[in-house]
C-alpha positions as CSV (number, residue, x, y, z in Angstrom):
1,M,-32.7,-23.2,-7.2
2,N,-33.4,-26.3,-9.3
3,A,-33.8,-29.8,-7.9
4,G,-32.2,-32.6,-10.0
5,R,-30.8,-32.1,-13.4
6,V,-30.1,-28.6,-14.7
7,R,-32.0,-27.6,-17.8
8,R,-30.0,-27.2,-20.9
9,V,-30.8,-25.5,-24.2
10,V,-28.7,-25.2,-27.3
11,D,-27.0,-21.9,-28.0
12,D,-29.1,-20.7,-30.9
13,D,-31.8,-18.1,-31.4
14,A,-34.5,-20.2,-29.6
15,G,-32.1,-21.1,-26.8
16,R,-31.1,-17.5,-26.3
17,A,-34.7,-16.6,-26.1
18,V,-35.2,-19.1,-23.3
19,A,-32.1,-17.9,-21.5
20,I,-33.4,-14.3,-21.6
21,E,-36.6,-15.3,-20.0
22,V,-34.8,-17.2,-17.3
23,L,-32.7,-14.1,-16.6
24,K,-35.7,-11.8,-16.5
25,A,-37.3,-14.1,-14.0
26,G,-34.2,-13.7,-11.7
27,G,-32.5,-17.1,-12.6
28,I,-28.8,-17.7,-13.0
29,V,-27.7,-18.8,-16.4
30,A,-24.5,-20.4,-17.6
31,L,-23.5,-19.1,-21.0
32,P,-20.6,-19.5,-23.4
33,T,-18.2,-16.6,-24.0
34,D,-15.2,-16.1,-26.2
35,T,-12.9,-17.7,-23.5
36,V,-14.6,-19.9,-20.9
37,Y,-18.2,-20.3,-19.8
38,G,-19.6,-17.8,-17.3
39,I,-22.5,-17.7,-15.0
40,A,-24.7,-14.5,-15.2
41,V,-27.8,-12.9,-13.6
42,A,-29.9,-10.0,-14.5
43,L,-28.6,-6.8,-13.0
44,D,-31.9,-6.0,-11.3
45,A,-32.6,-9.5,-10.0
46,P,-33.3,-9.4,-6.3
47,D,-30.3,-10.6,-4.4
48,G,-28.8,-11.8,-7.8
49,I,-25.2,-10.8,-7.1
50,R,-25.2,-12.5,-3.7
51,R,-26.5,-15.6,-5.3
52,L,-23.7,-15.5,-8.0
53,F,-21.2,-15.4,-5.2
54,A,-22.9,-18.2,-3.4
55,A,-23.0,-20.4,-6.4
56,K,-19.2,-20.1,-6.7
57,S,-18.5,-20.2,-2.9
58,R,-16.7,-17.0,-3.5
59,P,-16.1,-14.4,-0.8
60,P,-18.2,-11.2,-1.5
61,D,-15.3,-8.9,-1.4
62,R,-14.3,-8.8,-5.0
63,S,-16.0,-6.9,-7.8
64,I,-17.8,-8.6,-10.8
65,A,-17.6,-7.3,-14.3
66,L,-20.5,-6.7,-16.5
67,L,-20.8,-8.1,-20.0
68,V,-22.6,-5.7,-22.3
69,A,-24.0,-5.8,-25.8
70,D,-22.0,-2.9,-27.2
71,R,-20.3,0.4,-26.4
72,A,-23.6,2.2,-26.4
73,Q,-24.9,0.0,-23.6
74,A,-21.4,0.4,-21.7
75,E,-21.9,4.2,-21.9
76,T,-25.1,4.0,-19.9
77,L,-23.0,2.7,-16.9
78,G,-19.4,3.9,-17.3
79,A,-17.9,7.3,-17.9
80,F,-15.7,7.1,-21.0
81,G,-12.8,9.4,-21.3
82,L,-10.8,9.8,-24.6
83,V,-8.4,7.0,-24.0
84,A,-11.1,4.5,-22.6
85,G,-13.0,5.3,-25.9
86,E,-10.0,4.6,-28.1
87,L,-9.3,1.3,-26.2
88,A,-13.0,0.2,-26.6
89,D,-13.1,1.1,-30.3
90,A,-9.8,-0.8,-30.9
91,H,-10.5,-4.0,-28.8
92,W,-14.3,-4.4,-28.5
93,P,-15.7,-6.9,-29.1
94,G,-12.9,-8.8,-27.6
95,G,-10.8,-9.6,-24.5
96,L,-10.5,-6.3,-22.9
97,T,-12.2,-5.3,-19.7
98,L,-12.2,-1.6,-19.0
99,V,-12.5,-0.3,-15.3
100,L,-14.3,3.0,-15.5
101,P,-15.9,5.6,-13.1
102,R,-19.6,5.1,-13.0
103,A,-21.6,7.4,-15.2
104,E,-23.3,10.3,-13.4
105,G,-26.4,9.2,-11.6
106,V,-25.8,5.5,-12.0
107,R,-26.6,3.4,-9.0
108,L,-25.3,-0.2,-8.8
109,P,-25.5,-2.9,-6.1
110,A,-22.6,-2.5,-3.7
111,E,-21.9,-6.2,-4.0
112,L,-21.2,-5.8,-7.7
113,T,-18.5,-3.2,-7.3
114,A,-17.2,-4.0,-3.8
115,D,-18.2,-0.4,-3.1
116,A,-15.4,0.9,-5.2
117,G,-17.4,3.4,-7.2
118,T,-16.1,2.0,-10.4
119,I,-17.4,-0.7,-12.8
120,G,-15.7,-3.2,-15.0
121,L,-17.2,-3.4,-18.5
122,R,-16.5,-5.8,-21.5
123,V,-18.1,-6.5,-24.8
124,P,-17.1,-10.2,-25.5
125,D,-16.4,-11.5,-28.9
126,H,-19.2,-14.1,-28.8
127,P,-22.7,-13.5,-30.0
128,A,-24.4,-15.3,-27.1
129,P,-23.6,-12.9,-24.2
130,R,-24.1,-10.0,-26.5
131,A,-27.5,-11.2,-27.4
132,L,-28.5,-11.8,-23.8
133,A,-27.2,-8.4,-22.7
134,A,-29.2,-6.8,-25.5
135,G,-32.3,-8.6,-24.3
136,V,-31.9,-8.2,-20.6
137,G,-29.4,-5.4,-20.0
138,P,-25.8,-5.5,-18.8
139,L,-25.0,-8.9,-17.2
140,P,-23.0,-9.3,-14.0
141,T,-20.9,-12.4,-15.0
142,T,-18.3,-14.4,-13.4
143,S,-16.5,-17.7,-14.6
144,A,-18.5,-20.9,-14.2
145,N,-16.6,-22.7,-11.5
146,R,-16.2,-23.0,-7.9
147,S,-13.8,-20.5,-6.4
148,G,-10.3,-21.7,-6.6
149,E,-11.1,-24.5,-9.1
150,P,-10.4,-24.6,-12.8
151,E,-13.1,-23.1,-15.2
152,A,-15.6,-25.4,-16.5
153,R,-15.1,-25.9,-20.3
154,D,-18.5,-27.5,-21.3
155,A,-22.0,-28.2,-20.1
156,D,-21.3,-31.4,-18.4
157,A,-18.5,-29.9,-16.3
158,I,-20.7,-26.9,-15.4
159,E,-23.5,-29.1,-14.2
160,A,-21.1,-31.4,-12.2
161,M,-19.4,-28.4,-10.6
162,L,-22.3,-26.0,-10.0
163,G,-25.4,-28.3,-10.1
164,A,-28.6,-26.9,-8.6
165,A,-27.0,-23.5,-7.9
166,I,-27.8,-22.4,-11.4
167,D,-31.1,-22.5,-13.4
168,L,-30.1,-23.0,-17.0
169,I,-27.1,-23.9,-19.2
170,L,-27.0,-22.3,-22.6
171,D,-24.9,-25.0,-24.3
172,G,-22.6,-23.7,-26.9
173,G,-20.3,-26.8,-27.0
174,P,-16.8,-26.8,-25.6
175,A,-15.4,-23.4,-24.7
176,P,-12.3,-22.2,-26.7
177,G,-10.4,-21.5,-23.6
178,G,-7.4,-19.1,-23.8
179,P,-6.4,-16.2,-21.5
180,A,-8.8,-14.2,-19.5
181,S,-9.5,-10.6,-20.7
182,T,-6.9,-7.9,-20.1
183,V,-8.0,-5.4,-17.5
184,V,-7.3,-1.8,-17.9
185,D,-8.0,0.7,-15.2
186,C,-9.2,4.0,-16.9
187,T,-10.2,5.9,-13.8
188,S,-7.1,8.0,-13.7
189,P,-5.5,10.3,-16.3
190,R,-2.9,7.6,-17.1
191,P,-4.6,4.1,-17.6
192,R,-2.8,1.2,-16.1
193,V,-3.0,-2.5,-16.8
194,L,-4.3,-4.4,-13.8
195,R,-4.2,-7.8,-15.4
196,V,-2.4,-9.2,-18.4
197,G,-4.6,-11.3,-20.7
198,A,-6.0,-11.7,-24.2
199,V,-5.1,-8.3,-25.5
200,P,-1.2,-7.9,-25.4
201,V,0.1,-5.1,-23.2
202,E,2.0,-3.8,-26.2
203,A,-1.3,-3.2,-28.0
204,I,-2.5,-1.2,-25.0
205,E,0.6,0.7,-24.6
206,A,0.6,1.7,-28.3
207,L,-2.7,3.5,-27.9
208,L,-1.4,5.2,-24.7
209,E,1.8,6.6,-26.3
210,P,1.6,10.1,-28.0
211,P,1.9,10.0,-31.7
212,D,5.3,10.8,-33.4
213,V,5.5,14.3,-34.8
């Protein structure tokens, strides 16, 4: 943890390079996304998931999604069926989180998945998290706020709320806000919407319906 003021860097190529180094060293980074700011840690950071929960004062009984650079990176972790692939092609990058079975042989921290054997994956429509995921690997990411409080919308709010629990703020200016991602469970033959969000349910259902003949 930091003491005193949290380090900030501008969200540009140089700032993202700094953020990648902090993540590789095991630090927690606040980063902009296409909705609100998130806080992320490298997937292989020792005790990283626990520290993410601690930063938010969040009970460790809920899974955390991974932000990934692209579908190819997602496929290293999750098993894509036909429908999941169609949903990803239609709505990534964007506000869609897919809950998938783990790909064969993939081992993930129990704290990440709440021991469910599944994984939530999203390719955000913002270059910063995609660049960081490309440089570090899939990023366990959760919203930049204390549990139960409103999401932080800018760097000042993040620092005031989370303070020394994080190591770096990648400052991309005010977050655009908007609804959280739509979450679709693709672990069974008939996918189902777990949370309504940025991608309308109608758009999901349109892909699930058989074509007219």
